[in-house]
C-alpha positions as CSV (number, residue, x, y, z in Angstrom):
1,X,6.3,-1.0,17.6
2,X,8.2,-4.3,17.8
3,X,5.9,-7.3,18.7
4,X,7.7,-8.3,21.8
5,X,7.5,-4.7,23.2
6,X,3.8,-4.6,22.3
7,X,3.2,-7.8,24.2
8,X,5.2,-6.4,27.2
9,X,3.0,-3.2,27.0
10,X,-0.2,-5.3,27.0
11,X,0.9,-7.4,29.9
12,X,1.9,-4.3,32.0
13,X,-1.3,-2.5,31.1
14,X,-3.3,-5.5,32.2
15,X,-1.4,-5.6,35.5
16,X,-2.0,-1.9,36.1
17,X,-5.7,-2.4,35.3
18,X,-6.0,-5.3,37.7
19,X,-4.4,-3.3,40.5
20,X,-7.1,-0.7,40.2
21,X,-4.6,2.1,39.4
22,X,-6.6,3.1,36.3
23,X,-9.9,3.4,38.1
24,X,-11.3,6.9,38.6
25,X,-8.0,8.5,37.2
26,X,-7.4,11.1,34.6
27,X,-5.0,9.3,32.2
28,X,-2.3,11.2,30.4
29,X,0.3,9.7,28.0
30,X,3.7,11.3,27.4
31,X,5.4,11.5,24.0
32,X,3.4,11.3,20.8
33,X,4.9,8.4,18.8
34,X,3.9,5.1,17.2
35,X,4.1,3.3,20.6
36,X,2.0,5.9,22.3
37,X,-0.6,5.6,19.7
38,X,-0.7,1.8,20.2
39,X,-1.1,2.4,24.0
40,X,-3.9,4.9,23.4
41,X,-5.7,2.3,21.1
42,X,-5.3,-0.4,23.7
43,X,-6.7,1.8,26.6
44,X,-9.6,2.9,24.5
45,X,-10.4,-0.6,23.5
46,X,-10.6,-1.4,27.3
47,X,-13.0,1.4,27.7
48,X,-10.8,4.1,29.2
49,X,-10.6,7.7,28.0
50,X,-7.3,9.6,27.5
51,X,-7.3,13.1,28.8
52,X,-4.4,14.2,26.6
53,X,-1.0,13.3,25.2
54,X,1.9,15.4,26.6
55,X,4.6,16.4,24.2
56,X,7.5,18.9,24.1
57,X,7.4,19.3,20.3
58,X,5.6,22.6,19.6
59,X,4.8,21.4,16.1
60,X,2.7,18.6,17.5
61,X,1.0,20.6,20.2
62,X,-2.6,21.6,19.1
63,X,-3.0,18.4,17.0
64,X,-5.0,15.4,17.9
65,X,-4.8,11.6,17.7
66,X,-8.3,10.0,17.7
67,X,-9.7,13.1,19.3
68,X,-7.0,13.1,22.0
69,X,-5.4,16.5,22.2
70,X,-1.6,16.9,22.2
71,X,-0.6,19.5,24.7
72,X,2.5,20.9,26.4
73,X,3.7,18.9,29.5
74,X,3.0,21.9,31.7
75,X,-0.7,21.2,31.2
76,X,-0.4,18.3,33.7
77,X,-0.1,20.9,36.5
78,X,-3.7,21.8,36.1
79,X,-4.7,18.4,37.4
80,X,-5.2,17.0,40.9
81,X,-2.1,14.8,41.4
82,X,-3.7,12.1,43.4
83,X,-6.4,11.7,40.7
84,X,-3.9,11.7,37.8
85,X,-1.9,8.9,36.1
86,X,0.8,9.5,33.5
87,X,1.7,6.4,31.3
88,X,4.9,6.4,29.3
89,X,5.7,3.9,26.6
90,X,8.5,5.7,24.7
91,X,12.2,5.1,24.9
92,X,12.8,8.3,26.9
93,X,11.1,7.3,30.2
94,X,13.9,8.5,32.4
95,X,14.1,12.0,30.8
96,X,10.3,12.3,30.8
97,X,10.0,11.2,34.4
98,X,12.6,13.7,35.5
99,X,10.9,16.5,33.6
100,X,7.6,15.9,35.2
101,X,9.1,15.9,38.7
102,X,11.0,19.1,38.0
103,X,7.8,20.7,36.8
104,X,6.3,19.9,40.2
105,X,4.0,17.0,39.3
106,X,3.7,14.7,42.2
107,X,1.2,12.2,40.8
108,X,1.7,8.6,39.7
109,X,4.0,7.9,36.7
110,X,4.1,4.4,35.1
111,X,6.6,2.9,32.7
112,X,4.9,0.2,30.5
113,X,7.8,-0.9,28.4
114,X,11.4,-1.4,29.6
115,X,13.4,-0.5,26.5
116,X,16.4,1.0,28.2
117,X,17.4,-1.6,30.7
118,X,20.8,0.1,31.0
119,X,19.2,3.4,32.1
120,X,18.1,2.4,35.6
121,X,19.6,4.9,37.9
122,X,19.4,3.1,41.2
123,X,21.9,1.7,43.7
124,X,19.3,-0.3,45.6
125,X,20.2,-3.8,46.6
126,X,17.4,-5.2,44.4
127,X,18.6,-3.4,41.3
128,X,22.3,-4.4,41.8
129,X,21.2,-8.0,42.4
130,X,19.1,-8.1,39.2
131,X,21.8,-6.5,37.1
132,X,24.5,-8.9,38.5
133,X,22.3,-11.9,37.6
134,X,21.9,-10.5,34.1
135,X,25.7,-10.1,33.8
136,X,26.1,-13.7,34.9
137,X,23.6,-14.8,32.3
138,X,25.2,-12.7,29.6
139,X,28.6,-14.2,30.4
140,X,27.2,-17.6,29.7
141,X,25.8,-16.4,26.4
142,X,29.2,-14.9,25.4
143,X,31.0,-18.1,26.4
144,X,28.6,-20.1,24.1
145,X,29.4,-17.8,21.2
146,X,33.1,-18.1,21.9
147,X,32.8,-21.9,22.0
148,X,30.9,-22.0,18.7
149,X,33.0,-19.4,17.0
150,X,36.5,-19.4,18.7
151,X,38.5,-16.3,18.1
152,X,35.8,-14.5,16.2
153,X,35.4,-10.7,16.7
154,X,31.9,-10.0,18.0
155,X,29.9,-7.0,16.7
156,X,26.7,-6.2,18.5
157,X,23.8,-4.2,16.9
158,X,21.7,-3.5,20.0
159,X,18.7,-1.7,18.5
160,X,16.0,-3.4,16.4
161,X,16.0,-1.0,13.5
162,X,16.8,-2.1,9.9
163,X,18.3,1.3,9.0
164,X,20.7,1.1,11.9
165,X,21.9,-2.3,11.0
166,X,22.2,-1.2,7.4
167,X,24.5,1.7,8.4
168,X,26.5,-0.6,10.6
169,X,27.2,-3.0,7.8
170,X,27.9,-0.2,5.4
171,X,30.9,1.0,7.4
172,X,31.9,-2.1,9.3
173,X,34.4,-3.4,6.7
174,X,36.6,-0.3,7.1
175,X,36.5,-0.6,10.9
176,X,37.5,-4.3,10.8
177,X,40.3,-3.5,8.5
178,X,41.7,-0.9,10.9
179,X,41.3,-3.4,13.8
180,X,42.9,-6.2,11.8
181,X,39.9,-8.5,12.2
182,X,39.3,-11.1,9.5
183,X,36.8,-13.4,11.2
184,X,33.8,-11.8,12.8
185,X,30.2,-12.4,13.7
186,X,27.3,-10.0,14.1
187,X,24.7,-10.2,16.9
188,X,21.3,-8.6,16.2
189,X,17.8,-8.5,17.7
190,X,15.6,-10.6,15.5
191,X,15.5,-12.3,12.1
192,X,14.7,-9.2,10.0
193,X,17.9,-7.5,11.2
194,X,19.8,-10.7,10.5
195,X,18.6,-10.6,6.9
196,X,20.0,-7.0,6.6
197,X,23.4,-8.3,7.7
198,X,23.2,-11.0,5.1
199,X,22.7,-8.5,2.3
200,X,26.4,-7.5,2.9
201,X,28.3,-10.6,3.9
202,X,27.9,-14.3,4.6
203,X,29.5,-13.9,8.0
204,X,27.9,-15.8,11.0
205,X,24.8,-13.9,12.3
206,X,23.3,-14.6,15.6
207,X,19.6,-13.4,15.9
208,X,18.7,-13.0,19.6
209,X,15.7,-11.9,21.6
210,X,16.2,-8.3,22.8
211,X,16.6,-9.2,26.5
212,X,19.1,-11.9,25.7
213,X,21.0,-9.5,23.5
214,X,21.0,-6.9,26.3
215,X,22.4,-9.4,28.7
216,X,25.2,-10.4,26.4
217,X,26.1,-6.7,25.8
218,X,26.0,-6.0,29.5
219,X,28.4,-8.9,30.0
220,X,30.8,-7.6,27.3
221,X,30.8,-4.2,29.0
222,X,31.3,-5.7,32.5
223,X,34.3,-7.9,31.5
224,X,35.7,-5.1,29.2
225,X,36.0,-7.5,26.3
226,X,38.5,-6.2,23.7
227,X,37.2,-8.8,21.3
228,X,33.8,-7.2,21.0
229,X,32.3,-4.0,19.7
230,X,28.9,-2.4,20.3
231,X,27.9,-0.6,17.1
232,X,25.4,2.0,18.1
233,X,25.5,5.7,18.8
234,X,23.2,5.6,21.8
235,X,23.0,2.3,23.5
236,X,24.2,1.1,25.9
237,X,24.9,4.5,27.2
238,X,28.7,4.1,27.5
239,X,29.3,7.2,25.4
240,X,27.5,10.5,25.1
241,X,27.5,10.9,21.3
242,X,23.8,11.9,21.0
243,X,24.5,15.0,23.0
244,X,26.3,16.4,19.9
245,X,22.9,16.6,18.2
246,X,21.8,19.3,20.6
247,X,24.4,21.6,19.0
248,X,24.9,20.4,15.5
249,X,22.8,18.8,12.8
250,X,24.4,15.4,12.0
251,X,22.7,12.9,9.7
252,X,22.3,9.4,11.2
253,X,24.6,7.9,8.5
254,X,27.4,10.3,9.5
255,X,26.9,9.5,13.1
256,X,27.6,5.9,12.3
257,X,30.5,6.7,9.9
258,X,32.3,9.2,12.1
259,X,30.9,8.8,15.6
260,X,30.4,5.1,15.9
261,X,33.3,3.8,13.8
262,X,35.7,6.8,13.9
263,X,36.0,7.1,10.1
264,X,36.5,10.2,8.1
265,X,33.4,11.9,6.7
266,X,34.6,11.3,3.2
267,X,34.4,7.5,3.7
268,X,32.1,5.9,1.1
269,X,29.6,3.3,2.4
270,X,29.9,-0.2,1.1
271,X,26.7,-1.1,-0.8
272,X,24.9,-4.4,-0.3
273,X,25.5,-6.9,-3.0
274,X,23.9,-10.2,-2.0
275,X,20.5,-9.5,-3.7
276,X,18.1,-12.1,-5.0
277,X,15.2,-11.7,-7.6
278,X,11.6,-11.8,-6.5
279,X,10.1,-15.1,-7.7
280,X,7.0,-13.5,-9.2
281,X,8.5,-10.5,-11.0
282,X,6.5,-11.2,-14.1
283,X,3.3,-10.2,-12.2
284,X,4.7,-6.6,-12.0
285,X,4.3,-4.4,-15.0
286,X,7.8,-3.0,-15.8
287,X,8.1,0.7,-15.1
288,X,4.3,1.0,-14.8
289,X,3.8,0.0,-11.2
290,X,4.1,1.6,-7.8
291,X,5.2,-0.1,-4.5
292,X,3.7,1.6,-1.5
293,X,5.2,1.2,2.0
294,X,2.9,2.9,4.5
295,X,4.0,1.1,7.7
296,X,6.8,1.8,10.1
297,X,7.4,0.5,13.6
298,X,9.2,3.5,15.0
299,X,7.3,6.6,13.8
300,X,3.8,7.8,13.8
301,X,1.6,6.8,10.9
302,X,0.7,9.2,8.1
303,X,-3.0,9.9,7.5
304,X,-4.9,7.3,5.5
305,X,-6.5,10.1,3.6
306,X,-3.1,11.0,2.3
307,X,-2.4,7.5,1.1
308,X,-5.9,7.4,-0.5
309,X,-5.0,10.6,-2.4
310,X,-1.7,9.2,-3.7
311,X,-3.2,5.8,-4.6
312,X,-6.1,7.6,-6.5
313,X,-3.6,9.7,-8.4
314,X,-1.6,6.7,-9.7
315,X,-4.7,4.6,-10.3
316,X,-6.1,7.3,-12.6
317,X,-2.9,7.3,-14.5
318,X,-3.2,3.5,-15.1
319,X,-0.4,2.3,-12.8
320,X,-0.4,-1.1,-11.2
321,X,-0.5,-0.7,-7.5
322,X,1.0,-2.8,-4.7
323,X,1.4,-2.4,-0.9
324,X,4.4,-3.9,0.8
325,X,3.0,-5.8,3.8
326,X,4.2,-8.1,6.5
327,X,2.4,-10.2,9.0
328,X,-1.1,-8.9,9.7
329,X,-0.6,-5.6,7.8
330,X,-3.3,-4.8,5.3
331,X,-2.8,-3.3,1.8
332,X,-3.9,0.2,1.1
333,X,-7.4,0.3,-0.4
334,X,-7.2,-0.2,-4.2
335,X,-3.8,-1.9,-4.1
336,X,-2.7,-5.5,-4.0
337,X,-0.5,-6.9,-1.2
338,X,3.1,-8.0,-2.0
339,X,5.5,-9.5,0.5
340,X,9.0,-9.9,-0.9
341,X,11.9,-10.9,1.3
342,X,14.3,-8.2,2.3
343,X,16.9,-9.4,-0.2
344,X,14.2,-9.3,-3.0
345,X,13.0,-5.7,-2.4
346,X,15.5,-4.1,-4.8
347,X,14.4,-6.3,-7.7
348,X,10.7,-5.5,-6.9
349,X,11.0,-1.7,-6.9
350,X,13.3,-1.6,-9.9
351,X,10.8,-3.7,-11.8
352,X,7.9,-1.5,-10.7
353,X,9.8,1.7,-11.4
354,X,8.3,3.7,-8.5
355,X,8.5,3.4,-4.7
356,X,6.6,5.6,-2.3
357,X,7.0,5.0,1.4
358,X,7.0,6.5,4.9
359,X,10.6,7.0,5.9
360,X,11.6,3.7,7.6
361,X,14.2,1.1,7.4
362,X,12.8,-0.3,4.2
363,X,13.9,3.0,2.5
364,X,17.5,2.3,3.7
365,X,17.3,-1.2,2.3
366,X,16.5,0.0,-1.2
367,X,18.4,3.3,-1.1
368,X,20.7,2.1,-4.0
369,X,17.8,0.8,-6.2
370,X,17.5,2.2,-9.7
371,X,14.0,3.7,-9.8
372,X,12.0,6.7,-8.7
373,X,12.1,6.8,-4.9
374,X,9.9,9.0,-2.7
375,X,10.3,9.1,1.1
376,X,7.5,10.8,3.1
377,X,8.5,12.2,6.5
378,X,6.0,12.9,9.4
379,X,6.6,16.4,10.7
380,X,8.3,15.6,14.0
381,X,11.6,16.4,15.8
382,X,14.3,13.8,16.2
383,X,14.2,12.8,19.9
384,X,14.1,16.0,21.9
385,X,16.5,17.9,19.7
386,X,15.6,20.9,17.5
387,X,16.2,19.0,14.3
388,X,13.4,17.6,12.2
389,X,13.3,13.9,11.1
390,X,14.2,14.9,7.6
391,X,17.4,16.7,8.9
392,X,18.6,13.4,10.3
393,X,17.2,10.8,7.9
394,X,17.1,12.4,4.4
395,X,18.5,10.2,1.7
396,X,20.7,11.5,-1.1
397,X,19.2,10.9,-4.6
398,X,15.6,10.5,-3.2
399,X,12.6,12.8,-3.2
400,X,12.4,13.6,0.5
401,X,9.1,15.2,1.4
402,X,7.8,16.5,4.8
403,X,4.1,15.9,5.4
404,X,2.7,18.8,7.4
405,X,-0.9,19.5,8.3
406,X,-1.6,21.4,5.2
407,X,0.3,19.0,2.9
408,X,-1.3,18.2,-0.5
409,X,0.0,15.6,-2.9
410,X,1.2,17.1,-6.1
411,X,0.4,15.0,-9.1
412,X,3.6,14.5,-11.1
């Protein structure tokens, strides 16, 4: 979960607590994901108990997170509405809110993070006034970009995911060629995404806070700017491309290639070339080390017991063990922390010889690295489709492994 969203969640949770809305209520969360786990942790730290996590995914139902059962949404109908509170912290608040109301639940539903500021289905005067102010602010931001980079074509990556930015940059050159655009800049949410852009090109990159980026994108839509392009399959909800996933399995890379940029499915992605070598490569034993990457911001974590099992396997075989960490993340027990820059990751894993990580944006960053690469996938469905995460995110040339409840690490 991105730090700024976490801070927003904490602030909103505190406000709900101060209002007394949590008092004497049966608390339910909707949608088992990384963000929901963070919310559960926060509420339990405050001394509240969680009755259950509602989830539509039948493969998750019957499981638990910290002794909190994961149950079908229909279970909420067993509760007394006026004594029940449902908290939602996923990106699918609107759909979840609608589902609960259609089920007949009349109790209180709270949104704790405003991810989808475009998906506010209201014609109230307050909503229109707020959106208009945001457009005005966004126009100022766009004008500042135009003043600093006159005539540049503006490409917006609205979602803070390294993999999405990677796919954008992999196919953007073909799109720009078709459009006849030579000078362009890329706007992204945050510094990490900016570093992904810089793997591909030295074009101007503007790293913005998410709400500022949303305002600029809203302005571009409002003024129908032909000198700008929003490179994402879902946001800001001006197309309905994700609906295709309800009928056909389409890997995310092909969604970008064909759906976002309108290219043929045979188009070959442009690989990143602006790599640098990690400064302390000599500390890594060549071809006898493992780089672990157990952390991801957008998916639920894998069990620590699994990582312990894998670490023990490689330790017994005499490998040198590292955990890729950032910020306050801790290394896996029995491993050493390592924190290369994004443009240094390829040199690190190629020196080590083996990379094992939860499927995340880091996997996309090093997808062309020459080493053994293993991606571990939690067993969950992509959004509310029938497709598993591995169906959408599998990487060619990698060992793609789904981690189910009965999964056991095979020593090889």
